[in-house]
Structures are given as C-alpha cells and as structure tokens.
N, C-alpha and C positions, 0 to 999 in steps of 0.2 A: 688900085683898093676899091674894095667893094668899103658902101656906105647902105647905114639902114639911117630913117627917117620915121621918126615916132611924131604927130600931128602934137601936139599939145593945144593947141589954138587954130580954129579953119582961119580966124586974120591972120594975117601976116606969111601967113602961105606964099601969097602972091606976089612976098620979096624974096623967094627963090628960084618962080619961076627959071629964071634964065639955068640952072642950074641943068645938067646934065647926070646923070648914070646916079639917078635919088629916089626912093624906094619910098612912099605913102603911103601913110597907116593912118588913118580913122584910130580918133582918141576913144578906150575906152568909156565907158557909162560910171563912175562913179559910184559904189552901190556901199562903201560906209563913211564916214566922215574923215575927211584927211587928221591924221598923226603925224607925226615924229615921233621917234625912236632914238634914244642918245644910246650911239652907242660905247655901254658905261657897263658894268656888271654892280648888284648890288651883294653883297656878304653878312651875313648878319652873324657874327663868329662869338661864338660863348669858349674860346679857348679849348674843346675839343678836338681829335687825333681829324676825322676825317671832311669839317670844317680846312685845316691844316693844309691835308694833300689837297685838296681842291684849289687853293692860297695859293701854293708852291706851283702847281700846270698855271694855273696864270700868267708867275710871275714868271716861271720858264719859256712862256708864250711871246707876252710881253701883253697882257689886253690889262687893257684899263681898269679899276674896279675901285671903288668905294669899303669900309669895311666897321662894320659898326660894333661894338663891345657892348655885347647885350648884358653884361654886370656891371659896366660904366653906368654911374650913377648918373653921371653929366651931359651921357651918352642925346644927342637927339632923340626925337620921338617920331614911332615909323607914324605920317597919319598922310589925307591927302595930298595936300600942298608938301611935303616932304618928298613924293615921290614924282608925282604931276604935276603941268600949272599945261599954261598958253605962252608960244610968243609967234606973231603978229598973227594973233588967231587961227592958231592953229593948238588943236590938244597935242603932248607936248610930254611921253614917256622921257623919265630922269636916266631909268637902266631901261634895260635890251630881256633882263636876264637873273634870276635870285638864286643865291645858293642861306637856304640854313641849313640847320643843326639837324631837324626831325622835324616831323610834319607837325610839334606841336611847340618850335619853341619861344616863339611869340601866343599872346592872347589876348584878349579885350578887346577893344579900337583899332591894338594895329595890328594881330589878326583880320577885322574885319577892310581895314582898313590896306592890307598885302590886296587879301583876297579880292577885292573889288581894284585895286590897278591891273593884276593881271587878265581880269575878263575883261578888262576896254579896253588891254592892249594887247590882250593875245599874249603876255612877256609869259615865260618857261618860269617853272622852280624847280631848282633838284634839294633834295633829300638828301645828304651828307652821308646817314645813316639812322639810320632805324632796325625796326622788327617787322618781320610778316605780319599786320595786322589788320582787320576790315579798315579800322582810318586809313588806309594806303590799301584799297582792295581788297583784297590776300586774305589766302587761311595759309598758315603754317604750318607746312609741312615738315622742316625737319631745325636741328640748331646744334651747331658745334660747332669743334676745328679743322679745319677747310688746310689745313698746311700739305701745299703740295697736288689738291687736285685741282682738274682740268676746267678755266671753264669754257663756252661754249659759247661764239658771237653770233644770233640767230642771225633769217634775216630781215627782218622788223630792224635790229644794230647795224649789220649794214647797213644800208636806205637813210640808217635816223643821223648817222656820226661816227658809226667803229668800220663802215669801209675800206679803212686804209688796214684792217687788220683782215690776214687767210678764212681766220674763222676759230682757233683754239688758242689759248693763254694759259698757262700755268701759275701757279697760286704758291707763293715765295712755298721751298720747307729749305730753309738754312743751312740750323740747326735740330737736328730731333728733339737735340732733349730741350724744346724751348714753343710754348705755346705763341706762332706769329700772325698768325690770323684765324680768326672766327665770325661766323657766318649765320645766318637766315635762312632757307629756302623754302623758298616763297610759292604758290598757287593759285592762279586765280578766285580771287570770291565768288559767288553765284551772283548775278547781278553788277556785278563793277564792270568795267574795262580799264582793262590793264594786262598790258605791250607788255610784255619781255624782250628785253635789249638782249641780255647776256644770259645764262643760266649755269648751273650747277649741277653735277652729277657727286654724292660719293655710293658707296658698296651701301647692299642696304636700304635703301634712302630712293625716293622718288625725285625724277630733275624737277629743280625748282630753279625762282627767279632767281638775284642773287642784283640786279638791275634791272630794272622794265620800269615802264610807266605809266602814272594808271592817270586816266583822266574823267576829270570829275570840277560839277560844275560852272564848267566853261575855262575851266583849266586845266592843265597840261602841269603833271611831278612826276620827276625822276626820281624813283626812290632806290637808293645803295645801303641793298641787306648787306653786304660787306664790308669787316671793320680790316681797314688799306692806310694806308701813315706813305711820307712821302718823300720815307727813302726805300719804298719796296716795290718790284720791278713790274710788277701784274699791276701797280701802281699808276707809274711810269707809260706801262703801255695803252693801261683803258684809257685815259688821262684826259686824252685829247679831244676820242670819241665824246668826253665829259662834258664839253666846253663847246666842240660845234654842236651838239645838241641844243647847249643849254642857248646859243647865237644863233639859233640857225644856219651856222653857220657863214656867219658876214660878224667883222668881227676887226678891229685892232691888233695888233697882234701877228706870230704863223710860228711854224713851226718847220724842224731838219731834220735829222738823225745826223750823224756825223761819225766817219770815221779817219786819223791819217792816222800814221806812226809813222815814227823817225826811228831808222837805227846809222846808231851813230858810230865812230871812230874807222869808217872804212876804209881802207888802203892801208889802216895800222893793226901790230897785234897789240890784241890784251894780256896781261898776264892774268894765267891762272889761279883756282879753288884749290889746292892741295888737300882728297881729305883726311889725309896722314893727320898733317899738323892744323887742320879749319883756322886759314892764315891765306892768304893773298901776295902766291911768288912775288916778289916782286915789290909789293907794299908793303904788309903788315910783317911778313914772317922772318923769324931775324935767319943769320947772317947762316951761311949753311947750307942751307934747302938748295933747288936745284931750279935751277928761273926757266920756267915753263910757259910759252906763248902762245898764241888763242891766232888767226886769223885766217877769213877765208880763202878759198881753191877757185878755178873756174867754171871745175862743178856745181860749187856753191850759187856762183855768180849765175848759170845758168838754170839751177834750179828757180831762183828768185824772178829769173824771168817767165819759169810758165809755170809757179802760182802767181804770176802778175796777172797772166793774160787767160787763167782758168778762173781766177778770182772777178774780176773788166775794175781792178783796184790797184794803185799805185801806194808804195814803200816809199818814204824817201828819205836818201840817201847824203848822210852828211858825211861829210868826209873830209881825212886827209893830207892831202897831198904833199908832204911830210914825209909815211909812208910807202909814200909809191919812189919817191928818191929813195930813203935811205934804203929799200929793200932792192934799190940798181937797176940798171941798163936792166933790161926784156925782162923785168918784175913778170912772171905771168899771171896775176894777178889786177894788173896795171893794166897787162893789152887783154884781159875778158872786158873789164869793168870801160876800160877805152873804146870799145869797135865795139859794144852793145851803149854807149853811152845817148843816143837817144833813147829805150827805156827806162830811161828813169828823172827822176826832178832831182836834182843837184842841189845841200843847200850845204855855205860855210860853213864847218867846222874849225875855223883854226889851219892852219899850218901842220904846228906840231903836236897839236891841245897841251901847251904848258898851262899853268893852270897860271891865273891872270888878278890874285885876288891880292889879296898878302903876300909877304914876302915869308914862306912856310917856315917855322922854326921846328923838328921832326926830333929834336932832344928830348919835348917830355909825349908821353901819349894821354888824353891826346893829344894831336897837335895845336902850337899855337905859332899868333902874328909876331914874328921877329921885327924886336925894336933897336933903333940906335941907340950912341952911345946919349942922345939925352933923351929917349926913353917915350920918340912920336915910331908911333907905328914905321914899318916897310914895306912901299908897296914895287912892286910890277910897274913900269915906269910908260910912261904913255905912247914913245916910239920903238917900245919893246908889242906892247898888244895894235897900234898901229899896223907893227913890219906881220904879225903871226893874222891880222887877217887880211892886205892885199898880197902880201906873198899868196897864201893857198890860194883867191882870184887871179892872178899870174900861170901858177901853177895849171891852175884849170884853164887858161885862155892858149896854155900853153899846147894841149889835147882838143882843142875845138867843144870842150864843153861851155853848156850855156850853162852860167848860172848869176843868181839877183846876188848883186851885190848889196842891198839894201836887207837880204835875211840874214839871219848870223847866230850860234849856237855857240857859243863857249864850252870848251872843257870840264865839262862837273859843275856848267854854269857861275861856271866860278867869276871872278868881278866884284858882281854882284850878292847883295852884302848875305851870309852863311853865319849865320849861330849856331854856339852863343862865341866861338872866336871874333866871327867879320859883323858884327852889329848895321852896320855903313859900307857901301857900295866903295867900289875903288874909288879913287877921288880924280882917278886921270881915264879912268876907262869910260864915261861922258864927251869926254873931250874927243878922246880916237872915234869911236862910233861916229860921233860931230863930223870928224876928217876923213874920214873913210865912204860916207853916205849910207851908215845901215839904220834904218830906221825901225827897225824888224830883232829883237833879242830875245831867245828861249832863255825860259826860269820853267822851276821849279815847283808845279804847281801842289806836293806837297807840303811847301816852303811858304808859296805864294799865293796861295790862289785867284786873286784879280790879280789885273792889269796897273802900272805904271809908269810916268814918265822916265828916262832916265837920260836927259840933253837932249835931243831931235829923236829921239828915238823909242819906240813903248816894251814893254815885254809881253812874250807871250807866252801865260804857262803850257806846259809840259803834266800829262798824267805820267810819271816811272810803273813801267812792267816789274812785278817779283821775277820773272825772271832776266838774270841776276847778268854784269858786266862777265863777267869771271871765269859763268861757266859752257861748256861746249854742248856736256852730254845728262843726261837723264840725271845718270846714277851723281854727276859734279850737282844737278840741280840741288836735289831732293836732299845730299850730304850736307849742302848748302842749308839752302834748308830750315834740316832738324835742326841746325849749330845754331842757327838765329833767335827758333820759333820752339827748342824745348828747352824744360828748365837741364838744370845742370844733375840733377836727382835723375833726370836721364841722357845726360851722357852728353847734353845740352850747354849752350855759353851761358843760358841766364836771364838773358836781353829780356825773353818774354813774360817773365815774372818781375821787372823793375818799369818797365813804360806801361804806363797806363794805356795806351794807343794800339796794346798788343793783348794778346792771347796766346800764352801757353798748347799746347799738344801736343798728342800722344802719337812719339816718334812713327816717319813716315819709314812704312817695309819699300823693298825694294821697287816693287812697281805703284809709290804712292806721286811718279809726280802723273802720270797717264788716269789713275782715281780720284786725285787730290788735289795739284798743283796746280792741275790744265780744267779743273770746273773749277774749281775759286776765282783762278783766276781769269778765266772767261766770262763770269761771273758779274766782277767789276767791272771791266772793261766793257761791258753786253748793257749796262748798271751806265753809265758813261755813255756808247749811243744812245739809249731815248729818254736821256733826259737831255737835252736838245744841244749838251753840250759843244762849243765848235774846235777845246781843247785838246793838241792829240796827245797820243801819248807817243813817248819814247823804249827800244832797248836797242842795243847792240849790236856791232857784226859780230859777235863771236858766239851768238845766239842763232846766228844763220849758218856757221860753217858746224862739222860733225855731225850732232845726232839732229840739231837744225831747229833746235826745238823752238822754238816762239810763233813757229808751224802752227803744229800742234793745238796752239791755244787761239790763235788767227781765225781756224776755223771751226772752231767752237762758236769764237764769237758770231759769224758768217752763218753757221750751220743753225743755230739755234732762230738768226733776225729773219733767214730767207720761211722757217718755217712761219717764223709769225709772222711776218709784216709781205702785204702782196706787191704785185713787182711795178707795181706804177708808183711804192714808197722804199725807192733805191736808196744806199748808203748813200753820204754824200761825202765824198770825199773831196777835200779842200786842199788846196798848197798851202805851204807854210802863210804869205803875205795874204793870200785871203781868210785864213785865222783872223790872225789883227784885222783881219775888214769887218769881218761878223761881230768880236768884242765890242772895234771902236761902236758901234751900227747901232750896237743892245746897250750898250754902259750909254751910250749921246739918245738912244729915246726913255731908257730907263729913269734921265733927266728929265727929259718933256712928260712922262707919267706923273710925278711927283709934282712938276711945275704944271701939270695942268693946261700946256699951253697946245694942245691941237685939240680941235672940233673935229669930231662927226658923227653925222648920221642919216637915217633913212627916212625917207620921208617921196609918198607916190610913185614906189617904187625904183625912187633912184638914189646910193648911199653920194651924199659929199662929207668930202676930208678938208679938215684946210687948221694950215699952219696958220697959231698968230704967235708964235717966236718966237725971236729974237733975231734969227740966221737962219738958211738953209737949214734941212733935216729930211735925216733916210727913214722912214716912218714905215712898218710890216702892216703888211692890209693882205685880210683873206677873206674868200669869194667864196658861193659856191660856181661850181661847170657853166659856163654858159652865161656869164657876168661881160660884156660889154661896158669898152668903154667909151665916154662920152666925148667927143671928140671938139665938136666946137657946140655950140644951142644958143640959136638969137633965133629974134623973138618968141619962144617958146614953142620952137622949134629946136630935136638934136638928130645930130647929126652925129648915130652913134658908129665907131669904127671896129678893128677887132676884141678877139679876146683879150680880158685884162689877165695878165700876172701870167704867170709858167706853172704849170702843170703837177700838184703833189697830192702825192695820199688820198685823188679822186676828188681833190678840191682847184682854187686856182688862188698863187699868193707870189708875193713878189713884196721886195723895199721898194718902194717908189719916193725917188727929193722930192722932192717941196720943198718952196726958196718962200722964207719969209713971208707970212698974208697970201702962198700957194693955194691952188682948192686941188681936188685930186676928185670928178665924177664919177659916176661908175653906174650904169645898167643891168638894175639886176633882171634877170632870166622867171618871165612872166609866171 
C-alpha cells in the first residue's frame, strides 16, 4: 500500500525516520488566517416554492441544515455572532452555504451581516427564485411559460457541480392545460461577472440563463430564475447539482438513483381481466363466466434473460413453488426457470399465495373479516403462515435455488394491516416471522410509505405499478385502465369521480397503451428513481407473458435515464435486503440529524467527522474526486492512504460506520 505524508511541522518528522516507503512533502505557507467551516447549510425560509424545493433536496440527500422561518417574529436574528465565532483561537463559520428566497430576502443589518460572513469565509449563496435583473448581474431577455422546454447544462455548469448530467434536461409538461413552470431567461449585464450554468431557450427568443453564478463584492451567488417545486422531475434532476455547487462538493449526505423491480407470482397462474364483463375471472366475476388465467412460458423466460442482459439490470423473482407443483411433473415453465436459476434473484413469495390476514368473508362487497361466535376476528393461524414460508424455501432448496430466508413477500402484502377491513396486523404474523428468521417483509408503499417493525422484521415499502396483475396484453391493460379511470358517462366504473386521489380521463383508444399509459407510468417510476428513494417497484409474472407489457415501461424509464445522466452515474439495482439496509441507514441518519449528534467541519484542507452520539452510526459523506483517507496522524504528520469512498456522479461518496466518539479524517485535494 502506498502512503503519502504531509508534514505539518518540521519537528516531529524525526519520529518517522525509521519508516520506509514514505514520501515527505514540505508544508505550504499559510496565505490566509486559519478558518474552520462547519458542514451545515443555513436556509432562510419564507415558505416559497423555490426554498421548499431546495429543502426537499437537502432532505433527500441527508445534508444537515438549519432553517430560519423569516416570517416568525420570535426567530433568531442574523448577526455576526449567529453566523460565526471562534473555536480554540480559530475563526469558525457555523454554516458552509446559505439558501435565501431571493437576493433581497433580508435587509438592513441582517443583510450586512450575511454579506460580511460570506466574504470572510468564501461562503456561497443560492437565490432560490428571482427574476433576471441588474441586482443579480443580468438583463432580462425573455420571460414566460417554459413547460416542455429543454435546458442545457453548460461546460461551466458541468465543472461546477452538474457533471453527473449529460447536458440536456427537459422541463416538465405533464398537463398541456396547466401552466407548470414559469421562468426568466437572462443574459449577462455589461460590466457584471456572470457565468451561466444552466441555460434555456424557447422559439423566437435568445438563449438565456436559468441558473447562473453572479460573482460580486467578493461573493458568489447562484441565481435561479426558473420556478420549480419539489415534485417536478427537472427539479430532482438538477437538485443535486445545486447542493454540490453550494457546498463545493464537500458535505455530509450522499445520493444514489435506485431502480429495483420485483416480479410477483412467478410459477403461479394469474387470473385474467374479462373485457366483456369488466371483472377479474376467478376473483370478482359472477358465476357462469369461463375462468381463464395467465402464466409465463419458457419463451417468456428466455425473453426475461435477454432483457436483463441487454440492460445490465436484474428483475427480482418473487416465486410461489406451489404453482410448480400444481402444474405437475415436467412443467415446461418450471424446467425453464430452474435450468436458468442462476440468472435470477429469487424472493420467497409464500408457497401457494394465500391471504395471510383475517379470514375473508366474501358474502358482502367489499369483503369483511370473518368473526367467530363471540364476535372476535378470525385470523390465519401462526402454523399456517409458518408453513407457507417454510414450504416455499424447502421447494427452492430441492431445486438448488439460492434464496435468502430473511426476505419475504406475502401474497397481496397480506398479514399486514389493510384498511378499511384490517386496521391492525394479523397478531399471528410477527411470531411466524420470528420463528422462520424473516427480517424483511414487503409492504405496499401506496398504503405505508415508511418502514416499521413487525416482530423482529421490518417492512420494506414497494411501489405498485399501474400495469395490472390480471392483464397480459395491451388491449386488456387499456380496457381495465379505461374502466378505472373514466366516468360512468364514458362507460367506466366512475371510481375516478368518487376518489379524490384519482382524475377521470377521456377513454383511451386502441393505441392508448403506447401513447398514454407507457409515458405516464414511466414518468411516475422515473420520478421515484431520481428522487433517491430505494423502494422497489413491483409488477406480476402476467406482465412478462403474451404481449410482455412491463418491458415498454421499463425501457422508457431507462431510455430517459441514459439520455439524462452520464455513465458515471449508473442506476443502482439493489437486492431486497440491500434496500432494507438503505432504509435503515437513512432512518438512523435522519434521527442523528434531528439530535445533532454528528460534528463535521473543514480546517486546513482536512475534513473531520465525529460521531458524538450514544452508539455506532453509518454516516453518509460526499467528497470531491481526489479526496484521500487520513489513515494516521502522528506528531503533526499525516499518513495519507487511498481514495475516499466510491465513485458516483463524478464525486466520491459512501456510508462510513463510526463508533461512539470515533472520527473520520479526510484530506481534500489541493
């Protein structure tokens, strides 16, 4: 292993004379007074959309910040003492960056204190949303609606923090009938120092800046002239670059873009949607309707393998061994799956996919939980739950399939509380999970967005996809989509009109799958990917059969991603247990941020991170390329080892486990 030595004092070097393979470098002469800068952002919040968008990005990445509510009469005043002090004789900036609503958000002595602070410590500022005006070094070239326009990241923008993007970003235009994004295109004002980072253009108007840096009065101010909210796709795509610029790429917190897709019910047949009667055969159709099902074939297995290899992405196979047994000896699908077992990541989906909550009473619609003679709810027993978990593992072992017994997806996420019928978990679920060693159990993110404990296990929320479990063709998907999302007047169920979370649409035509459903579902899934959420998506084996309608949605997600992000910023494809670990880390880190138990700062080109909490903690850290780990420091001399962290998006980042009182020290590139 190679080490580099930085000599901080000539005295003490003699203590290392006996070491070999060490390089001694003379210390650089200090050009300025020593300054400590704490790794924390100050947010001056006026409740505006632009500030909220930036706060959302700080939260997603886990960057520490303090927010001052500007309208709160009892808030702290922005004074020199509020912003800075001295520690052990060294001047300390309490914040590494400042976010303000606009260039004139504070006035008087507060504005003076803020400007003096930014000059002294070279602290950067972001104006969350303003117009292109002389006070921010610009002349207004054009203003108006920017829905659907294309933005370009300039070379300066790529160098300043947006280098994870290829160069073009599309502004949202989700509804042509609604104005979604307004902006001001600005050009550099004569005599000003202004560098565009992200530009935009519209027909019959000059290209102008939407995000650029105004350098003035010894300060750097990133000016945003595009209105954006936390839910817009382009805001999430550009958000990390804004944070990187603000912190100069040195901050706690990190980011990854995740995409995992679970395919449920593999080896089972799924009931089919009846396009004539608008119901699911075998589920909610009445008697007398022929029962038809959907099940993958060996050709579908080969198509899955080919798709995975072409996209360098694994789909997770949530399997039910009972489906293989029911199909009988020599089942072609079982043979194809087992022959190619090493091509897949397998997840226990129970042996036969029964409902593991209360005993369901279908004599009424919607169904209700059955009760005994005393009025108590009848529950699926612990023995039955245990048998479903263990029998599926045993089946996999008999086929030589490797399965992590700690991972479980129950049928329909059953056993977990399901409103309105089941306001609480099946009380027999947790003991069964404990007895079978299950640590991670899937939940439905449309019902429960956060993780929680179930016995010794924790839930792992999954995003449902609107590619339905009971369809295998484009025509079936469009028919059911129309039934759910059109009004009674248009031949639909009218559910959309009665559900405040839904919007009724004009009935889709024969090509509605390609022209409407795929773009909408791909956009929803893509937003999950670029929001840094690790939650998996889930679909069903029926969607890989016949027309194989899941692939067009995933292809659209990946096509947009590869068109927007560089190859140095790949989609991360975590396994189920890895997602659970990420959830655990994020939750623990959020708690540490609330309790302020981690101290981090820069001083003399060194980053120090200290865990002052009550136990070990995984700390997310992001640093510029070239940052090295300080493996030892003796008598003022540093032993500098290898690169810090993992490469992602042109930076180095990782989760670093620090015990109670432990520290991590890093040497920033010169």
